[in-house]
PyMOL CGO cylinders between C-alpha atoms (Angstrom):
from pymol import cmd
from pymol.cgo import CYLINDER

trace = [
    CYLINDER, 46.98, 151.76, 70.75, 49.27, 151.80, 73.58, 0.3, 1, 1, 1, 1, 1, 1,
    CYLINDER, 49.27, 151.80, 73.58, 51.82, 148.95, 73.17, 0.3, 1, 1, 1, 1, 1, 1,
    CYLINDER, 51.82, 148.95, 73.17, 55.35, 148.05, 73.52, 0.3, 1, 1, 1, 1, 1, 1,
    CYLINDER, 55.35, 148.05, 73.52, 56.03, 149.54, 70.18, 0.3, 1, 1, 1, 1, 1, 1,
    CYLINDER, 56.03, 149.54, 70.18, 55.34, 153.03, 71.51, 0.3, 1, 1, 1, 1, 1, 1,
    CYLINDER, 55.34, 153.03, 71.51, 58.50, 153.58, 73.49, 0.3, 1, 1, 1, 1, 1, 1,
    CYLINDER, 58.50, 153.58, 73.49, 59.16, 157.26, 72.80, 0.3, 1, 1, 1, 1, 1, 1,
    CYLINDER, 59.16, 157.26, 72.80, 59.58, 159.13, 76.07, 0.3, 1, 1, 1, 1, 1, 1,
    CYLINDER, 59.58, 159.13, 76.07, 59.75, 155.98, 78.30, 0.3, 1, 1, 1, 1, 1, 1,
    CYLINDER, 59.75, 155.98, 78.30, 62.55, 155.52, 80.75, 0.3, 1, 1, 1, 1, 1, 1,
    CYLINDER, 62.55, 155.52, 80.75, 64.54, 152.47, 81.83, 0.3, 1, 1, 1, 1, 1, 1,
    CYLINDER, 64.54, 152.47, 81.83, 65.48, 151.02, 78.54, 0.3, 1, 1, 1, 1, 1, 1,
    CYLINDER, 65.48, 151.02, 78.54, 69.15, 152.48, 78.74, 0.3, 1, 1, 1, 1, 1, 1,
    CYLINDER, 69.15, 152.48, 78.74, 70.93, 154.40, 76.02, 0.3, 1, 1, 1, 1, 1, 1,
    CYLINDER, 70.93, 154.40, 76.02, 70.31, 153.87, 72.19, 0.3, 1, 1, 1, 1, 1, 1,
    CYLINDER, 70.31, 153.87, 72.19, 73.22, 151.91, 70.92, 0.3, 1, 1, 1, 1, 1, 1,
    CYLINDER, 73.22, 151.91, 70.92, 74.08, 152.86, 67.24, 0.3, 1, 1, 1, 1, 1, 1,
    CYLINDER, 74.08, 152.86, 67.24, 76.95, 152.89, 64.92, 0.3, 1, 1, 1, 1, 1, 1,
    CYLINDER, 76.95, 152.89, 64.92, 77.63, 155.00, 61.99, 0.3, 1, 1, 1, 1, 1, 1,
    CYLINDER, 77.63, 155.00, 61.99, 79.09, 152.06, 60.06, 0.3, 1, 1, 1, 1, 1, 1,
    CYLINDER, 79.09, 152.06, 60.06, 76.15, 149.48, 60.79, 0.3, 1, 1, 1, 1, 1, 1,
    CYLINDER, 76.15, 149.48, 60.79, 75.22, 146.95, 58.07, 0.3, 1, 1, 1, 1, 1, 1,
    CYLINDER, 75.22, 146.95, 58.07, 71.79, 147.45, 56.83, 0.3, 1, 1, 1, 1, 1, 1,
    CYLINDER, 71.79, 147.45, 56.83, 71.37, 143.71, 56.47, 0.3, 1, 1, 1, 1, 1, 1,
    CYLINDER, 71.37, 143.71, 56.47, 73.00, 140.90, 58.50, 0.3, 1, 1, 1, 1, 1, 1,
    CYLINDER, 73.00, 140.90, 58.50, 71.60, 137.77, 56.68, 0.3, 1, 1, 1, 1, 1, 1,
    CYLINDER, 71.60, 137.77, 56.68, 70.03, 136.88, 53.35, 0.3, 1, 1, 1, 1, 1, 1,
    CYLINDER, 70.03, 136.88, 53.35, 66.70, 136.21, 54.74, 0.3, 1, 1, 1, 1, 1, 1,
    CYLINDER, 66.70, 136.21, 54.74, 66.45, 139.84, 56.00, 0.3, 1, 1, 1, 1, 1, 1,
    CYLINDER, 66.45, 139.84, 56.00, 67.03, 141.07, 52.42, 0.3, 1, 1, 1, 1, 1, 1,
    CYLINDER, 67.03, 141.07, 52.42, 64.42, 138.87, 51.29, 0.3, 1, 1, 1, 1, 1, 1,
    CYLINDER, 64.42, 138.87, 51.29, 61.87, 139.74, 54.00, 0.3, 1, 1, 1, 1, 1, 1,
    CYLINDER, 61.87, 139.74, 54.00, 62.40, 143.35, 53.29, 0.3, 1, 1, 1, 1, 1, 1,
    CYLINDER, 62.40, 143.35, 53.29, 61.99, 142.82, 49.48, 0.3, 1, 1, 1, 1, 1, 1,
    CYLINDER, 61.99, 142.82, 49.48, 58.72, 140.78, 50.12, 0.3, 1, 1, 1, 1, 1, 1,
    CYLINDER, 58.72, 140.78, 50.12, 56.85, 143.27, 52.29, 0.3, 1, 1, 1, 1, 1, 1,
    CYLINDER, 56.85, 143.27, 52.29, 57.95, 146.13, 49.77, 0.3, 1, 1, 1, 1, 1, 1,
    CYLINDER, 57.95, 146.13, 49.77, 56.62, 144.14, 46.87, 0.3, 1, 1, 1, 1, 1, 1,
    CYLINDER, 56.62, 144.14, 46.87, 53.28, 143.49, 48.87, 0.3, 1, 1, 1, 1, 1, 1,
    CYLINDER, 53.28, 143.49, 48.87, 52.88, 147.33, 49.48, 0.3, 1, 1, 1, 1, 1, 1,
    CYLINDER, 52.88, 147.33, 49.48, 53.58, 148.05, 45.92, 0.3, 1, 1, 1, 1, 1, 1,
    CYLINDER, 53.58, 148.05, 45.92, 51.37, 145.31, 44.57, 0.3, 1, 1, 1, 1, 1, 1,
    CYLINDER, 51.37, 145.31, 44.57, 48.52, 146.67, 46.84, 0.3, 1, 1, 1, 1, 1, 1,
    CYLINDER, 48.52, 146.67, 46.84, 48.22, 143.59, 49.21, 0.3, 1, 1, 1, 1, 1, 1,
    CYLINDER, 48.22, 143.59, 49.21, 48.35, 145.82, 52.09, 0.3, 1, 1, 1, 1, 1, 1,
    CYLINDER, 48.35, 145.82, 52.09, 49.21, 149.50, 52.91, 0.3, 1, 1, 1, 1, 1, 1,
    CYLINDER, 49.21, 149.50, 52.91, 51.86, 150.91, 55.16, 0.3, 1, 1, 1, 1, 1, 1,
    CYLINDER, 51.86, 150.91, 55.16, 49.42, 151.78, 58.10, 0.3, 1, 1, 1, 1, 1, 1,
    CYLINDER, 49.42, 151.78, 58.10, 48.13, 148.05, 58.12, 0.3, 1, 1, 1, 1, 1, 1,
    CYLINDER, 48.13, 148.05, 58.12, 51.82, 146.97, 57.88, 0.3, 1, 1, 1, 1, 1, 1,
    CYLINDER, 51.82, 146.97, 57.88, 52.58, 149.06, 60.91, 0.3, 1, 1, 1, 1, 1, 1,
    CYLINDER, 52.58, 149.06, 60.91, 49.64, 147.94, 62.81, 0.3, 1, 1, 1, 1, 1, 1,
    CYLINDER, 49.64, 147.94, 62.81, 50.36, 144.27, 62.39, 0.3, 1, 1, 1, 1, 1, 1,
    CYLINDER, 50.36, 144.27, 62.39, 53.73, 144.92, 64.00, 0.3, 1, 1, 1, 1, 1, 1,
    CYLINDER, 53.73, 144.92, 64.00, 52.07, 146.97, 66.73, 0.3, 1, 1, 1, 1, 1, 1,
    CYLINDER, 52.07, 146.97, 66.73, 49.94, 143.66, 67.43, 0.3, 1, 1, 1, 1, 1, 1,
    CYLINDER, 49.94, 143.66, 67.43, 52.67, 141.51, 68.03, 0.3, 1, 1, 1, 1, 1, 1,
    CYLINDER, 52.67, 141.51, 68.03, 52.70, 139.95, 71.58, 0.3, 1, 1, 1, 1, 1, 1,
    CYLINDER, 52.70, 139.95, 71.58, 54.97, 142.27, 74.02, 0.3, 1, 1, 1, 1, 1, 1,
    CYLINDER, 54.97, 142.27, 74.02, 57.38, 139.16, 74.43, 0.3, 1, 1, 1, 1, 1, 1,
    CYLINDER, 57.38, 139.16, 74.43, 57.57, 138.59, 70.90, 0.3, 1, 1, 1, 1, 1, 1,
    CYLINDER, 57.57, 138.59, 70.90, 58.14, 142.24, 70.10, 0.3, 1, 1, 1, 1, 1, 1,
    CYLINDER, 58.14, 142.24, 70.10, 60.84, 142.85, 72.56, 0.3, 1, 1, 1, 1, 1, 1,
    CYLINDER, 60.84, 142.85, 72.56, 62.92, 139.91, 71.65, 0.3, 1, 1, 1, 1, 1, 1,
    CYLINDER, 62.92, 139.91, 71.65, 62.58, 140.22, 67.85, 0.3, 1, 1, 1, 1, 1, 1,
    CYLINDER, 62.58, 140.22, 67.85, 64.86, 141.87, 65.54, 0.3, 1, 1, 1, 1, 1, 1,
    CYLINDER, 64.86, 141.87, 65.54, 63.83, 144.74, 63.16, 0.3, 1, 1, 1, 1, 1, 1,
    CYLINDER, 63.83, 144.74, 63.16, 63.34, 142.29, 60.10, 0.3, 1, 1, 1, 1, 1, 1,
    CYLINDER, 63.34, 142.29, 60.10, 61.73, 139.66, 62.26, 0.3, 1, 1, 1, 1, 1, 1,
    CYLINDER, 61.73, 139.66, 62.26, 59.17, 142.21, 63.14, 0.3, 1, 1, 1, 1, 1, 1,
    CYLINDER, 59.17, 142.21, 63.14, 58.76, 142.99, 59.47, 0.3, 1, 1, 1, 1, 1, 1,
    CYLINDER, 58.76, 142.99, 59.47, 58.38, 139.28, 58.75, 0.3, 1, 1, 1, 1, 1, 1,
    CYLINDER, 58.38, 139.28, 58.75, 55.96, 138.77, 61.39, 0.3, 1, 1, 1, 1, 1, 1,
    CYLINDER, 55.96, 138.77, 61.39, 53.77, 141.65, 59.98, 0.3, 1, 1, 1, 1, 1, 1,
    CYLINDER, 53.77, 141.65, 59.98, 54.09, 140.38, 56.28, 0.3, 1, 1, 1, 1, 1, 1,
    CYLINDER, 54.09, 140.38, 56.28, 53.06, 136.90, 57.35, 0.3, 1, 1, 1, 1, 1, 1,
    CYLINDER, 53.06, 136.90, 57.35, 50.18, 137.82, 59.60, 0.3, 1, 1, 1, 1, 1, 1,
    CYLINDER, 50.18, 137.82, 59.60, 48.74, 140.05, 56.86, 0.3, 1, 1, 1, 1, 1, 1,
    CYLINDER, 48.74, 140.05, 56.86, 49.17, 137.46, 54.21, 0.3, 1, 1, 1, 1, 1, 1,
    CYLINDER, 49.17, 137.46, 54.21, 47.17, 134.97, 56.47, 0.3, 1, 1, 1, 1, 1, 1,
    CYLINDER, 47.17, 134.97, 56.47, 44.56, 137.55, 57.18, 0.3, 1, 1, 1, 1, 1, 1,
    CYLINDER, 44.56, 137.55, 57.18, 44.06, 138.37, 53.57, 0.3, 1, 1, 1, 1, 1, 1,
    CYLINDER, 44.06, 138.37, 53.57, 43.67, 134.70, 52.59, 0.3, 1, 1, 1, 1, 1, 1,
    CYLINDER, 43.67, 134.70, 52.59, 46.97, 134.49, 50.59, 0.3, 1, 1, 1, 1, 1, 1,
    CYLINDER, 46.97, 134.49, 50.59, 48.54, 131.82, 52.69, 0.3, 1, 1, 1, 1, 1, 1,
    CYLINDER, 48.54, 131.82, 52.69, 47.27, 129.71, 55.83, 0.3, 1, 1, 1, 1, 1, 1,
    CYLINDER, 47.27, 129.71, 55.83, 49.04, 129.41, 59.04, 0.3, 1, 1, 1, 1, 1, 1,
    CYLINDER, 49.04, 129.41, 59.04, 49.31, 125.80, 58.63, 0.3, 1, 1, 1, 1, 1, 1,
    CYLINDER, 49.31, 125.80, 58.63, 51.23, 126.23, 55.29, 0.3, 1, 1, 1, 1, 1, 1,
    CYLINDER, 51.23, 126.23, 55.29, 53.60, 128.68, 56.94, 0.3, 1, 1, 1, 1, 1, 1,
    CYLINDER, 53.60, 128.68, 56.94, 54.25, 126.20, 59.86, 0.3, 1, 1, 1, 1, 1, 1,
    CYLINDER, 54.25, 126.20, 59.86, 54.86, 123.27, 57.42, 0.3, 1, 1, 1, 1, 1, 1,
    CYLINDER, 54.86, 123.27, 57.42, 57.38, 125.38, 55.50, 0.3, 1, 1, 1, 1, 1, 1,
    CYLINDER, 57.38, 125.38, 55.50, 59.05, 126.54, 58.86, 0.3, 1, 1, 1, 1, 1, 1,
    CYLINDER, 59.05, 126.54, 58.86, 58.99, 122.87, 60.38, 0.3, 1, 1, 1, 1, 1, 1,
    CYLINDER, 58.99, 122.87, 60.38, 57.28, 124.08, 63.35, 0.3, 1, 1, 1, 1, 1, 1,
    CYLINDER, 57.28, 124.08, 63.35, 55.13, 126.88, 65.07, 0.3, 1, 1, 1, 1, 1, 1,
    CYLINDER, 55.13, 126.88, 65.07, 55.06, 129.94, 63.24, 0.3, 1, 1, 1, 1, 1, 1,
    CYLINDER, 55.06, 129.94, 63.24, 54.33, 133.26, 65.78, 0.3, 1, 1, 1, 1, 1, 1,
    CYLINDER, 54.33, 133.26, 65.78, 51.75, 135.73, 64.29, 0.3, 1, 1, 1, 1, 1, 1,
    CYLINDER, 51.75, 135.73, 64.29, 50.48, 138.95, 65.41, 0.3, 1, 1, 1, 1, 1, 1,
    CYLINDER, 50.48, 138.95, 65.41, 47.44, 139.04, 67.67, 0.3, 1, 1, 1, 1, 1, 1,
    CYLINDER, 47.44, 139.04, 67.67, 44.09, 139.91, 66.03, 0.3, 1, 1, 1, 1, 1, 1,
    CYLINDER, 44.09, 139.91, 66.03, 43.23, 143.41, 64.98, 0.3, 1, 1, 1, 1, 1, 1,
    CYLINDER, 43.23, 143.41, 64.98, 40.70, 145.85, 66.68, 0.3, 1, 1, 1, 1, 1, 1,
    CYLINDER, 40.70, 145.85, 66.68, 38.12, 148.05, 64.92, 0.3, 1, 1, 1, 1, 1, 1,
    CYLINDER, 38.12, 148.05, 64.92, 39.50, 151.22, 63.52, 0.3, 1, 1, 1, 1, 1, 1,
    CYLINDER, 39.50, 151.22, 63.52, 37.95, 154.56, 63.43, 0.3, 1, 1, 1, 1, 1, 1,
    CYLINDER, 37.95, 154.56, 63.43, 37.26, 157.64, 61.04, 0.3, 1, 1, 1, 1, 1, 1,
    CYLINDER, 37.26, 157.64, 61.04, 38.21, 161.26, 61.26, 0.3, 1, 1, 1, 1, 1, 1,
    CYLINDER, 38.21, 161.26, 61.26, 37.04, 163.05, 64.51, 0.3, 1, 1, 1, 1, 1, 1,
    CYLINDER, 37.04, 163.05, 64.51, 33.67, 164.53, 64.21, 0.3, 1, 1, 1, 1, 1, 1,
    CYLINDER, 33.67, 164.53, 64.21, 34.88, 167.89, 65.62, 0.3, 1, 1, 1, 1, 1, 1,
    CYLINDER, 34.88, 167.89, 65.62, 38.21, 168.30, 63.78, 0.3, 1, 1, 1, 1, 1, 1,
    CYLINDER, 38.21, 168.30, 63.78, 39.21, 171.70, 62.66, 0.3, 1, 1, 1, 1, 1, 1,
    CYLINDER, 39.21, 171.70, 62.66, 41.91, 173.22, 60.79, 0.3, 1, 1, 1, 1, 1, 1,
    CYLINDER, 41.91, 173.22, 60.79, 44.72, 175.01, 62.19, 0.3, 1, 1, 1, 1, 1, 1,
    CYLINDER, 44.72, 175.01, 62.19, 47.23, 177.86, 61.38, 0.3, 1, 1, 1, 1, 1, 1,
    CYLINDER, 47.23, 177.86, 61.38, 50.62, 178.52, 62.41, 0.3, 1, 1, 1, 1, 1, 1,
    CYLINDER, 50.62, 178.52, 62.41, 50.52, 180.23, 65.89, 0.3, 1, 1, 1, 1, 1, 1,
    CYLINDER, 50.52, 180.23, 65.89, 47.52, 178.48, 67.06, 0.3, 1, 1, 1, 1, 1, 1,
    CYLINDER, 47.52, 178.48, 67.06, 47.70, 176.90, 70.64, 0.3, 1, 1, 1, 1, 1, 1,
    CYLINDER, 47.70, 176.90, 70.64, 46.58, 173.49, 70.57, 0.3, 1, 1, 1, 1, 1, 1,
    CYLINDER, 46.58, 173.49, 70.57, 46.04, 170.53, 72.91, 0.3, 1, 1, 1, 1, 1, 1,
    CYLINDER, 46.04, 170.53, 72.91, 46.30, 166.80, 71.93, 0.3, 1, 1, 1, 1, 1, 1,
    CYLINDER, 46.30, 166.80, 71.93, 43.15, 165.03, 72.52, 0.3, 1, 1, 1, 1, 1, 1,
    CYLINDER, 43.15, 165.03, 72.52, 43.10, 162.82, 75.68, 0.3, 1, 1, 1, 1, 1, 1,
    CYLINDER, 43.10, 162.82, 75.68, 41.89, 159.43, 73.63, 0.3, 1, 1, 1, 1, 1, 1,
    CYLINDER, 41.89, 159.43, 73.63, 42.94, 155.91, 74.00, 0.3, 1, 1, 1, 1, 1, 1,
    CYLINDER, 42.94, 155.91, 74.00, 42.47, 154.09, 70.80, 0.3, 1, 1, 1, 1, 1, 1,
    CYLINDER, 42.47, 154.09, 70.80, 42.42, 150.17, 70.62, 0.3, 1, 1, 1, 1, 1, 1,
    CYLINDER, 42.42, 150.17, 70.62, 43.54, 150.18, 66.95, 0.3, 1, 1, 1, 1, 1, 1,
    CYLINDER, 43.54, 150.18, 66.95, 46.27, 151.74, 64.94, 0.3, 1, 1, 1, 1, 1, 1,
    CYLINDER, 46.27, 151.74, 64.94, 46.96, 155.36, 65.77, 0.3, 1, 1, 1, 1, 1, 1,
    CYLINDER, 46.96, 155.36, 65.77, 49.93, 157.63, 64.93, 0.3, 1, 1, 1, 1, 1, 1,
    CYLINDER, 49.93, 157.63, 64.93, 50.20, 159.69, 67.87, 0.3, 1, 1, 1, 1, 1, 1,
    CYLINDER, 50.20, 159.69, 67.87, 52.96, 159.21, 70.34, 0.3, 1, 1, 1, 1, 1, 1,
    CYLINDER, 52.96, 159.21, 70.34, 51.52, 158.43, 73.79, 0.3, 1, 1, 1, 1, 1, 1,
    CYLINDER, 51.52, 158.43, 73.79, 53.91, 161.07, 75.48, 0.3, 1, 1, 1, 1, 1, 1,
    CYLINDER, 53.91, 161.07, 75.48, 51.95, 164.07, 73.92, 0.3, 1, 1, 1, 1, 1, 1,
    CYLINDER, 51.95, 164.07, 73.92, 48.45, 163.00, 74.90, 0.3, 1, 1, 1, 1, 1, 1,
    CYLINDER, 48.45, 163.00, 74.90, 46.64, 165.78, 76.81, 0.3, 1, 1, 1, 1, 1, 1,
    CYLINDER, 46.64, 165.78, 76.81, 49.80, 168.15, 76.34, 0.3, 1, 1, 1, 1, 1, 1,
    CYLINDER, 49.80, 168.15, 76.34, 49.87, 171.66, 74.95, 0.3, 1, 1, 1, 1, 1, 1,
    CYLINDER, 49.87, 171.66, 74.95, 51.73, 173.05, 72.10, 0.3, 1, 1, 1, 1, 1, 1,
    CYLINDER, 51.73, 173.05, 72.10, 51.65, 175.59, 69.28, 0.3, 1, 1, 1, 1, 1, 1,
    CYLINDER, 51.65, 175.59, 69.28, 51.51, 175.02, 65.54, 0.3, 1, 1, 1, 1, 1, 1,
    CYLINDER, 51.51, 175.02, 65.54, 54.28, 175.84, 63.36, 0.3, 1, 1, 1, 1, 1, 1,
    CYLINDER, 54.28, 175.84, 63.36, 53.39, 174.68, 60.08, 0.3, 1, 1, 1, 1, 1, 1,
    CYLINDER, 53.39, 174.68, 60.08, 51.05, 172.38, 57.99, 0.3, 1, 1, 1, 1, 1, 1,
    CYLINDER, 51.05, 172.38, 57.99, 51.62, 169.73, 55.67, 0.3, 1, 1, 1, 1, 1, 1,
    CYLINDER, 51.62, 169.73, 55.67, 49.92, 168.22, 52.49, 0.3, 1, 1, 1, 1, 1, 1,
    CYLINDER, 49.92, 168.22, 52.49, 47.08, 165.86, 53.40, 0.3, 1, 1, 1, 1, 1, 1,
    CYLINDER, 47.08, 165.86, 53.40, 47.78, 162.18, 53.96, 0.3, 1, 1, 1, 1, 1, 1,
    CYLINDER, 47.78, 162.18, 53.96, 45.72, 159.11, 54.47, 0.3, 1, 1, 1, 1, 1, 1,
    CYLINDER, 45.72, 159.11, 54.47, 44.30, 159.06, 57.88, 0.3, 1, 1, 1, 1, 1, 1,
    CYLINDER, 44.30, 159.06, 57.88, 46.13, 156.29, 59.48, 0.3, 1, 1, 1, 1, 1, 1,
    CYLINDER, 46.13, 156.29, 59.48, 43.43, 155.33, 62.25, 0.3, 1, 1, 1, 1, 1, 1,
    CYLINDER, 43.43, 155.33, 62.25, 41.27, 154.32, 59.16, 0.3, 1, 1, 1, 1, 1, 1,
    CYLINDER, 41.27, 154.32, 59.16, 43.93, 153.52, 56.68, 0.3, 1, 1, 1, 1, 1, 1,
    CYLINDER, 43.93, 153.52, 56.68, 45.19, 150.81, 58.92, 0.3, 1, 1, 1, 1, 1, 1,
    CYLINDER, 45.19, 150.81, 58.92, 42.02, 148.96, 59.15, 0.3, 1, 1, 1, 1, 1, 1,
    CYLINDER, 42.02, 148.96, 59.15, 40.68, 149.34, 55.60, 0.3, 1, 1, 1, 1, 1, 1,
    CYLINDER, 40.68, 149.34, 55.60, 38.11, 151.91, 56.57, 0.3, 1, 1, 1, 1, 1, 1,
    CYLINDER, 38.11, 151.91, 56.57, 37.31, 155.00, 54.31, 0.3, 1, 1, 1, 1, 1, 1,
    CYLINDER, 37.31, 155.00, 54.31, 38.13, 158.42, 55.74, 0.3, 1, 1, 1, 1, 1, 1,
    CYLINDER, 38.13, 158.42, 55.74, 39.19, 161.73, 54.56, 0.3, 1, 1, 1, 1, 1, 1,
    CYLINDER, 39.19, 161.73, 54.56, 42.77, 162.54, 54.08, 0.3, 1, 1, 1, 1, 1, 1,
    CYLINDER, 42.77, 162.54, 54.08, 44.44, 164.79, 56.66, 0.3, 1, 1, 1, 1, 1, 1,
    CYLINDER, 44.44, 164.79, 56.66, 47.09, 167.19, 57.05, 0.3, 1, 1, 1, 1, 1, 1,
    CYLINDER, 47.09, 167.19, 57.05, 49.65, 166.67, 59.80, 0.3, 1, 1, 1, 1, 1, 1,
    CYLINDER, 49.65, 166.67, 59.80, 50.85, 169.70, 61.83, 0.3, 1, 1, 1, 1, 1, 1,
    CYLINDER, 50.85, 169.70, 61.83, 54.26, 170.52, 63.09, 0.3, 1, 1, 1, 1, 1, 1,
    CYLINDER, 54.26, 170.52, 63.09, 53.46, 171.09, 66.71, 0.3, 1, 1, 1, 1, 1, 1,
    CYLINDER, 53.46, 171.09, 66.71, 56.21, 172.51, 69.16, 0.3, 1, 1, 1, 1, 1, 1,
    CYLINDER, 56.21, 172.51, 69.16, 56.22, 171.25, 72.64, 0.3, 1, 1, 1, 1, 1, 1,
    CYLINDER, 56.22, 171.25, 72.64, 58.37, 172.31, 75.43, 0.3, 1, 1, 1, 1, 1, 1,
    CYLINDER, 58.37, 172.31, 75.43, 60.29, 169.23, 76.97, 0.3, 1, 1, 1, 1, 1, 1,
    CYLINDER, 60.29, 169.23, 76.97, 59.80, 170.48, 80.48, 0.3, 1, 1, 1, 1, 1, 1,
    CYLINDER, 59.80, 170.48, 80.48, 55.98, 170.41, 79.89, 0.3, 1, 1, 1, 1, 1, 1,
    CYLINDER, 55.98, 170.41, 79.89, 56.20, 166.88, 78.29, 0.3, 1, 1, 1, 1, 1, 1,
    CYLINDER, 56.20, 166.88, 78.29, 58.40, 165.55, 81.09, 0.3, 1, 1, 1, 1, 1, 1,
    CYLINDER, 58.40, 165.55, 81.09, 57.95, 167.65, 84.32, 0.3, 1, 1, 1, 1, 1, 1,
    CYLINDER, 57.95, 167.65, 84.32, 61.18, 167.34, 86.48, 0.3, 1, 1, 1, 1, 1, 1,
    CYLINDER, 61.18, 167.34, 86.48, 62.63, 165.23, 83.88, 0.3, 1, 1, 1, 1, 1, 1,
    CYLINDER, 62.63, 165.23, 83.88, 63.96, 167.07, 80.84, 0.3, 1, 1, 1, 1, 1, 1,
    CYLINDER, 63.96, 167.07, 80.84, 66.20, 170.04, 80.31, 0.3, 1, 1, 1, 1, 1, 1,
    CYLINDER, 66.20, 170.04, 80.31, 64.80, 173.02, 78.79, 0.3, 1, 1, 1, 1, 1, 1,
    CYLINDER, 64.80, 173.02, 78.79, 64.45, 172.12, 75.09, 0.3, 1, 1, 1, 1, 1, 1,
    CYLINDER, 64.45, 172.12, 75.09, 61.72, 172.23, 72.38, 0.3, 1, 1, 1, 1, 1, 1,
    CYLINDER, 61.72, 172.23, 72.38, 60.24, 168.98, 70.79, 0.3, 1, 1, 1, 1, 1, 1,
    CYLINDER, 60.24, 168.98, 70.79, 58.50, 169.05, 67.33, 0.3, 1, 1, 1, 1, 1, 1,
    CYLINDER, 58.50, 169.05, 67.33, 55.99, 166.38, 66.45, 0.3, 1, 1, 1, 1, 1, 1,
    CYLINDER, 55.99, 166.38, 66.45, 53.92, 165.75, 63.26, 0.3, 1, 1, 1, 1, 1, 1,
    CYLINDER, 53.92, 165.75, 63.26, 50.31, 165.40, 64.49, 0.3, 1, 1, 1, 1, 1, 1,
    CYLINDER, 50.31, 165.40, 64.49, 47.32, 164.62, 62.58, 0.3, 1, 1, 1, 1, 1, 1,
    CYLINDER, 47.32, 164.62, 62.58, 44.37, 167.16, 62.48, 0.3, 1, 1, 1, 1, 1, 1,
    CYLINDER, 44.37, 167.16, 62.48, 42.10, 164.56, 64.15, 0.3, 1, 1, 1, 1, 1, 1,
    CYLINDER, 42.10, 164.56, 64.15, 44.50, 164.29, 67.19, 0.3, 1, 1, 1, 1, 1, 1,
    CYLINDER, 44.50, 164.29, 67.19, 44.37, 168.13, 68.01, 0.3, 1, 1, 1, 1, 1, 1,
    CYLINDER, 44.37, 168.13, 68.01, 41.84, 170.54, 69.42, 0.3, 1, 1, 1, 1, 1, 1,
    CYLINDER, 41.84, 170.54, 69.42, 42.26, 174.41, 70.10, 0.3, 1, 1, 1, 1, 1, 1,
    CYLINDER, 42.26, 174.41, 70.10, 43.73, 175.21, 73.44, 0.3, 1, 1, 1, 1, 1, 1,
    CYLINDER, 43.73, 175.21, 73.44, 41.22, 177.58, 75.09, 0.3, 1, 1, 1, 1, 1, 1,
]
cmd.load_cgo(trace, "trace")
């Protein structure tokens, strides 16, 4: 899914402002929101890919104006409503007004029919695919060429896992890209490493 959450490699948002001494939490409700979503994952109410996808489904206006923990709380509330644990009306009664939830989900997908295993040194290309559901491929590498550096253990395939679908677990590959290839005329000579799931890759021939 190409959404406001996929901001990697985009220009125009200014420098990333950070502080080494920044507090993890700024209010009690943030602690509670973080604890509740962690409990829900641990209890099997939803998994991390479902949680991420519910954040991705927030309206762009809401996503860009929300804090980190507001996004987390929106995902938690959305999934609890979708899984029948609470109703939107009950949330709005407790909140004393409108309660914004994420937009409806779209169908996920299984493993790519033509996926193959790779070994370090293989030249690969990221598939040119535009997926409406959850996907863990940053848009800035779509269609780009790289070289496999290493292979990870297998993990749940997010495109299916985020939608409650069955799929084979897949490894990710540490793929090295040249920055000048990712952003022609917009980057210094450097190398960028990205963990890319097997289904997102094909041999570069």
